[in-house]
C-alpha positions as CSV (number, residue, x, y, z in Angstrom):
1,M,-21.0,-13.8,7.3
2,N,-17.8,-14.8,4.8
3,R,-14.5,-13.6,5.9
4,K,-14.5,-10.6,2.6
5,N,-17.4,-9.6,4.5
6,K,-16.3,-9.1,8.2
7,W,-13.4,-7.5,6.8
8,I,-14.7,-4.8,5.1
9,I,-17.1,-4.3,8.0
10,Y,-13.8,-4.0,10.4
11,V,-11.9,-1.8,8.1
12,I,-15.3,0.4,7.9
13,G,-15.6,0.5,11.7
14,L,-12.5,1.3,12.2
15,S,-11.4,3.7,9.6
16,L,-14.7,5.6,11.6
17,L,-13.7,5.2,14.7
18,L,-10.1,7.0,13.7
19,G,-11.9,9.9,11.8
20,G,-9.8,8.1,8.8
21,C,-10.8,9.3,5.2
22,M,-12.7,6.5,3.1
23,G,-12.5,5.7,-0.4
24,N,-8.4,6.6,-0.6
25,G,-7.5,3.2,-2.5
26,K,-4.6,2.9,0.4
27,N,-6.0,-0.7,0.5
28,N,-8.0,-1.2,-2.3
29,A,-7.3,-1.4,-5.7
30,D,-11.0,-1.0,-6.7
31,S,-10.6,2.2,-5.1
32,Q,-13.7,4.9,-5.3
33,E,-14.1,8.4,-6.8
34,V,-13.5,11.1,-3.6
35,T,-16.4,13.2,-2.6
36,G,-17.0,15.6,0.9
37,P,-14.9,18.7,1.5
38,Y,-11.4,16.8,-0.1
39,K,-13.0,16.4,-3.9
40,D,-11.1,19.6,-5.1
41,T,-7.6,19.3,-3.3
42,F,-5.4,17.6,-6.5
43,V,-1.6,18.3,-7.7
44,R,0.2,17.6,-10.1
45,V,1.3,13.9,-9.5
46,Q,4.7,15.1,-10.4
47,D,5.0,17.2,-7.1
48,Y,2.8,15.5,-4.9
49,K,5.1,14.0,-1.8
50,G,2.4,13.5,0.6
51,E,2.3,16.6,2.0
52,G,-1.5,18.2,2.4
53,Y,-2.5,14.6,3.5
54,V,-4.9,14.5,6.4
55,L,-7.3,12.1,8.5
56,R,-10.5,13.4,9.5
57,N,-10.9,15.3,13.2
58,G,-7.3,14.6,13.8
59,E,-6.2,18.4,14.0
60,D,-5.6,18.3,17.7
61,A,-3.3,14.5,17.6
62,D,-1.7,15.8,14.6
63,R,-0.3,19.0,16.7
64,I,0.3,16.6,20.4
65,A,1.9,13.1,17.9
66,E,4.2,16.7,16.4
67,E,5.2,17.7,19.2
68,K,6.0,13.9,21.7
69,R,7.7,12.3,18.2
70,V,10.3,11.1,19.6
71,E,7.8,9.1,22.0
72,V,5.6,8.1,19.4
73,Q,8.2,6.8,16.8
74,K,9.4,5.3,19.7
75,A,6.6,3.2,20.6
76,V,5.8,2.3,17.3
77,K,9.3,0.8,16.4
78,D,9.0,-1.5,19.9
79,F,5.4,-2.2,17.8
80,F,6.7,-3.7,15.1
81,I,10.0,-5.2,17.3
82,E,8.3,-6.9,19.5
83,K,5.1,-8.3,17.0
84,Y,7.1,-8.9,13.8
85,K,10.8,-9.0,15.2
86,T,10.8,-6.1,12.2
87,D,12.7,-3.0,12.6
88,V,11.5,-0.2,10.5
89,K,11.6,3.3,10.2
90,V,9.0,6.1,10.8
91,H,8.7,8.3,7.4
92,N,5.4,10.3,8.3
93,I,2.8,10.8,11.6
94,V,-0.3,11.8,10.9
95,G,-2.8,12.7,13.4
96,N,-6.4,10.9,13.6
97,K,-9.8,11.3,15.7
98,G,-7.7,9.5,18.6
99,G,-4.5,9.2,18.0
100,A,-1.8,9.3,15.3
101,T,-1.8,7.0,12.0
102,V,2.8,6.5,11.4
103,F,3.5,5.2,8.3
104,V,6.8,3.2,7.8
105,E,9.0,1.0,6.0
106,S,11.1,-1.7,6.9
107,T,14.8,-1.6,7.3
108,G,15.3,-5.8,6.2
109,P,15.7,-7.4,3.3
110,V,11.8,-8.2,3.3
111,H,11.1,-4.9,2.3
112,F,7.4,-3.2,2.6
113,Y,5.8,-0.3,3.9
114,T,2.4,-0.4,6.5
115,T,1.4,2.1,9.1
116,A,0.4,1.8,12.9
117,I,-2.5,3.8,15.3
118,V,-0.9,5.1,17.9
119,P,-3.6,6.1,20.7
120,I,-3.3,9.4,22.4
121,D,-5.1,10.8,25.0
122,L,-6.6,14.4,24.4
123,S,-7.3,15.7,27.2
124,E,-4.2,14.5,28.9
125,E,-1.6,15.2,25.7
126,K,-0.6,11.9,26.4
127,V,0.9,9.2,24.4
128,K,-0.9,5.3,24.8
129,A,3.0,3.7,23.8
130,D,1.6,0.5,25.4
131,E,-1.5,0.4,23.2
132,V,-0.1,0.6,20.0
133,V,-2.3,-1.4,17.2
134,S,-2.4,-2.0,13.1
135,L,-5.7,-2.8,11.6
136,E,-6.1,-6.2,11.0
137,G,-4.2,-8.1,8.5
138,E,-2.6,-5.3,7.5
139,V,0.8,-5.6,8.5
140,E,0.9,-9.4,8.1
141,S,0.0,-8.8,4.6
142,A,2.9,-6.5,3.8
143,I,5.0,-8.7,5.4
144,R,3.6,-11.8,2.8
145,G,3.8,-9.3,-0.6
146,G,7.3,-8.2,0.9
147,L,8.3,-11.9,1.0
148,Y,6.6,-13.0,-2.6
149,H,8.8,-9.8,-3.8
150,L,11.9,-11.4,-2.2
151,L,10.4,-15.3,-3.4
152,F,10.4,-13.4,-6.9
153,E,12.8,-11.0,-7.3
154,K,14.2,-11.9,-10.8
155,E,10.4,-11.7,-12.4
156,F,9.8,-8.8,-10.6
157,A,12.5,-7.3,-12.4
158,E,11.5,-8.2,-15.1
159,L,7.9,-6.4,-14.5
160,D,9.4,-3.3,-13.7
161,Q,11.2,-2.8,-16.8
162,Y,8.2,-3.2,-18.5
163,L,6.6,-0.8,-16.9
164,E,10.1,2.0,-17.3
165,K,10.0,1.2,-20.7
166,I,6.1,2.0,-21.0
167,E,6.8,5.2,-19.2
168,A,9.8,6.2,-21.0
169,E,7.6,5.9,-24.1
170,N,5.0,7.4,-23.1
171,K,3.5,10.3,-21.6
172,V,2.6,8.3,-18.5
173,V,4.6,8.6,-14.8
174,G,4.1,7.1,-11.4
175,K,3.9,8.2,-7.7
176,T,7.4,10.0,-6.1
177,K,9.3,7.8,-3.5
178,E,8.6,10.6,-1.1
179,A,4.8,9.9,-1.7
180,I,5.4,6.5,-1.4
181,E,6.8,6.8,1.5
182,N,5.0,9.2,3.5
183,V,1.8,8.4,2.8
184,G,2.0,4.7,1.1
185,G,1.8,2.4,3.8
186,T,0.6,-0.9,1.4
187,G,2.5,-3.5,1.2
188,Y,5.7,-3.5,-1.3
189,M,5.3,-0.5,-3.1
190,T,6.8,0.8,-6.4
191,P,5.8,4.4,-8.5
192,Y,4.2,2.0,-10.9
193,Y,2.5,-0.5,-8.4
194,F,1.7,-2.7,-5.0
195,I,0.8,-5.5,-3.5
196,T,-1.2,-7.4,-2.3
197,T,-2.2,-10.9,-0.5
198,S,-4.8,-13.0,0.7
199,S,-4.5,-14.2,4.6
200,S,-5.9,-17.6,2.9
201,D,-2.9,-18.1,0.6
202,K,-1.4,-21.5,1.8
203,A,1.6,-21.4,-0.4
204,I,3.0,-18.0,1.2
205,K,2.2,-19.5,5.1
206,P,5.2,-21.2,5.7
207,V,7.7,-18.9,4.2
208,Y,5.6,-16.4,6.3
209,D,5.7,-18.4,9.4
210,A,9.4,-18.8,9.0
211,Y,10.4,-15.0,8.5
212,I,8.1,-14.1,11.8
213,E,10.0,-17.1,13.4
214,N,13.5,-16.1,12.3
215,P,13.8,-12.2,10.2
216,T,17.2,-12.9,10.0
217,I,16.9,-16.4,7.7
218,P,18.7,-16.0,4.3
219,P,16.6,-15.7,1.8
220,A,17.9,-18.6,0.1
221,E,16.4,-20.9,3.0
222,L,13.6,-19.0,2.7
223,K,12.1,-20.3,-0.7
224,S,12.8,-23.6,0.3
225,H,9.7,-22.7,2.1
226,F,7.6,-21.9,-0.8
227,A,4.2,-24.5,-1.0
228,M,4.1,-23.6,-4.9
229,D,1.5,-26.8,-5.5
230,E,0.0,-24.6,-3.4
231,F,-0.3,-21.1,-5.4
232,S,-3.5,-19.7,-6.7
233,V,-3.1,-16.5,-8.4
234,E,-6.1,-15.4,-7.1
235,N,-4.3,-14.8,-3.9
236,L,-1.7,-12.8,-5.3
237,K,-3.0,-9.4,-6.1
238,I,-0.3,-7.0,-8.6
239,N,-2.0,-3.3,-8.4
240,L,-0.9,-1.0,-11.6
241,Q,-1.1,2.6,-10.7
242,L,-0.6,5.0,-14.1
243,F,-1.3,9.2,-14.4
244,M,-0.7,11.1,-17.9
245,E,3.2,12.6,-17.1
246,E,0.7,16.4,-18.9
247,E,-1.6,18.0,-17.0
248,G,-4.6,18.3,-18.6
249,A,-4.3,15.0,-20.6
250,E,-7.4,12.2,-20.3
251,P,-5.6,9.0,-19.9
252,S,-4.7,7.0,-22.6
253,K,-7.5,4.6,-24.0
254,E,-4.5,3.2,-26.1
255,L,-2.2,2.5,-23.2
256,F,-5.1,0.9,-21.9
257,H,-5.7,-1.5,-23.8
258,A,-1.8,-2.5,-25.1
259,I,-1.0,-3.2,-21.2
260,P,-3.3,-6.3,-20.4
261,K,-2.5,-7.7,-23.6
262,D,1.5,-6.9,-23.5
263,L,1.5,-8.8,-19.9
264,K,-0.9,-12.0,-21.3
265,K,2.7,-12.3,-24.0
266,M,4.6,-12.3,-20.8
267,N,5.9,-15.6,-19.8
268,S,9.0,-13.9,-17.6
269,I,6.8,-11.5,-14.8
270,P,5.5,-12.4,-11.9
271,K,1.9,-14.7,-11.7
272,G,-0.9,-13.4,-10.0
273,S,-3.6,-11.4,-10.5
274,Y,-3.3,-7.8,-12.3
275,S,-5.0,-4.4,-11.7
276,L,-4.7,-1.6,-14.0
277,V,-5.4,1.9,-13.5
278,I,-4.5,4.9,-15.6
279,N,-5.8,8.3,-14.4
280,D,-4.8,11.4,-15.4
281,N,-1.9,13.9,-14.1
282,L,-4.1,14.9,-11.1
283,I,-3.4,13.2,-7.5
284,N,-6.3,14.5,-4.8
285,E,-3.7,15.7,-2.0
286,K,-6.0,15.2,1.0
287,V,-6.1,11.6,0.3
288,D,-3.2,10.3,-2.1
289,D,-5.5,8.9,-4.5
290,G,-5.3,9.9,-8.1
291,Y,-9.0,8.2,-8.9
292,K,-11.9,10.2,-10.9
293,E,-14.6,9.7,-13.5
294,N,-12.4,9.7,-15.7
295,S,-9.9,6.8,-14.8
296,L,-9.3,4.2,-17.1
297,R,-10.3,0.8,-14.6
298,V,-9.6,-2.6,-14.8
299,G,-9.6,-4.8,-12.3
300,V,-12.1,-6.1,-9.3
301,P,-13.7,-8.7,-10.8
302,D,-12.0,-9.3,-14.0
303,Y,-8.6,-9.1,-12.9
304,I,-5.7,-9.6,-16.0
305,V,-4.7,-13.0,-14.7
306,I,-1.0,-14.4,-15.6
307,E,-0.8,-17.5,-15.2
């Protein structure tokens, strides 16, 4: 069984165990249209700040986690300090079937969003502070994405400038900052894109190892650890997400064709494999996803490759 299949099976299994909503696109740029009880819970993306987000069968744990919020926050902050030597701030706590999923943001120069899971004994209403976990590889991927952004800050700034121009000149928008903070949890994120990375990436591994060894290491020194000759565009995914500005507007086919052409002409943006999704104006408030039948998407396996 290859690594990809093992990862898919693990995510599905743990998500079912915790009662999470599959298909929300958090860890998969190739997200699927939401079905089931949350298929019609849509709001304007400009109004969405993460309120209403739920995990299946998490009502009881959600109540307990809110009542014991201080305990939950401390458990999560301790987890990140002990395992990753990284300080985080907690933005949101959402109950799941067996505990609480906690959305956090790093506070240092290596910037990323991610999650941790705090188990809760529902019968005794007790927070299991010493049993905090995270989805396998999720935090590591988030840190690698934050490191990539730090190493190629100038190139990402060029990408940001381009996407801001796209928003200004076209009737499209990104997600709100509040939505990213409260229910993002997918590595380095902006209103327009998020970064995902590969655990097999040999180029970033020495940088990651140096950071974990000493999170206060100066950025200039981190850059010296990057193995440029090992870099592959397949290992760095930059996932673009845009929404139509006006409610009722269909995703723009013109823009969908123009953006890939623009990216391929640009020499100053990050090298990597880009995906692109343009949704209509609505986002599903229960699962933080705008993907629908009318969404326009290019990605797996036909990425926009920038070399």
